[in-house]
Structure formats: structure tokens, C-alpha cells
C-alpha positions as CSV (number, residue, x, y, z in Angstrom):
1,M,0.2,-117.7,197.9
2,T,0.3,-114.0,197.2
3,K,3.6,-112.5,196.0
4,D,4.9,-109.4,197.8
5,Y,5.5,-106.6,195.3
6,S,6.4,-104.0,197.9
7,R,10.1,-103.8,196.8
8,Q,9.2,-103.4,193.1
9,K,6.6,-100.8,194.0
10,D,9.1,-98.9,196.0
11,V,11.7,-98.9,193.1
12,N,9.0,-97.8,190.7
13,R,7.9,-95.0,193.0
14,R,11.4,-93.7,193.4
15,Y,11.9,-93.8,189.6
16,W,8.7,-91.8,188.9
17,D,9.6,-89.3,191.7
18,A,13.0,-88.8,190.0
19,L,11.4,-88.3,186.6
20,V,9.0,-85.6,188.0
21,T,12.0,-83.6,189.2
22,V,13.6,-83.8,185.8
23,N,10.4,-83.0,183.9
24,A,9.1,-80.2,186.2
25,N,12.5,-78.4,185.9
26,T,11.4,-76.1,183.0
27,E,13.3,-72.9,183.8
28,G,13.5,-70.9,180.7
29,N,10.8,-73.1,179.1
30,D,7.2,-72.8,180.0
31,G,6.2,-76.1,178.4
32,Y,4.4,-77.3,181.5
33,N,3.8,-73.9,183.1
34,V,4.3,-75.3,186.5
35,K,4.6,-71.8,188.0
36,G,1.2,-70.9,186.5
37,F,-0.4,-74.1,187.7
38,L,0.8,-73.5,191.2
39,E,-0.6,-70.0,191.0
40,G,-4.0,-71.4,190.1
41,K,-3.9,-71.0,186.3
42,R,-5.9,-73.9,184.7
43,D,-5.9,-73.8,181.0
44,L,-7.5,-76.5,178.9
45,H,-6.5,-77.1,175.3
46,P,-9.1,-76.4,172.6
47,I,-9.5,-80.2,171.9
48,E,-10.2,-80.8,175.6
49,L,-12.8,-78.0,175.7
50,A,-14.5,-79.3,172.6
51,E,-15.0,-82.7,174.4
52,L,-16.4,-81.3,177.6
53,P,-19.8,-79.7,178.5
54,D,-19.7,-76.4,180.3
55,V,-17.4,-77.0,183.3
56,S,-17.6,-73.4,184.7
57,G,-17.2,-73.5,188.5
58,L,-16.2,-77.2,188.6
59,S,-13.0,-78.9,189.5
60,L,-11.5,-81.2,186.9
61,L,-9.0,-84.0,187.2
62,H,-7.0,-84.5,184.0
63,L,-5.8,-88.1,184.0
64,Q,-2.6,-88.7,182.0
65,C,0.8,-90.2,182.2
66,H,3.8,-88.3,183.2
67,F,3.6,-86.1,186.3
68,G,0.2,-84.6,185.4
């Protein structure tokens, strides 16, 4: 018998959605530069660039926790 985890998944989704709102609210602090991201600015950190081949003209997906 398979257990139904839909309620737990719903609670978890609502919790993460609430955290996004808190963490994305960076007025006066450009820690996440949400405004720049929404305007198309895509800066990689030097350590990320050092690990990648030339990615000019490509789209990248940066997998991480949080709301990234």
C-alpha cells in the first residue's frame, strides 16, 4: 500500500513559498539582487566561472537550495 503524502507536500510547499517572500524582500540590501535578476542580469561568481567551460550564449541553471 502506498502512503499518500499530498498533505505533507502541500504544507512543505506553503512553507517554502513563505520563505521565498521573506528572503526575496531585500529592499535596501542587494544581497540577492532580485531586481537585477528580473532585468536579465546574470552574474556568476569567480569560483563558478573557474569551474565552467566557456558558456557564452548558453542558458544555465544554477541548482541550489533557498529560492534560487
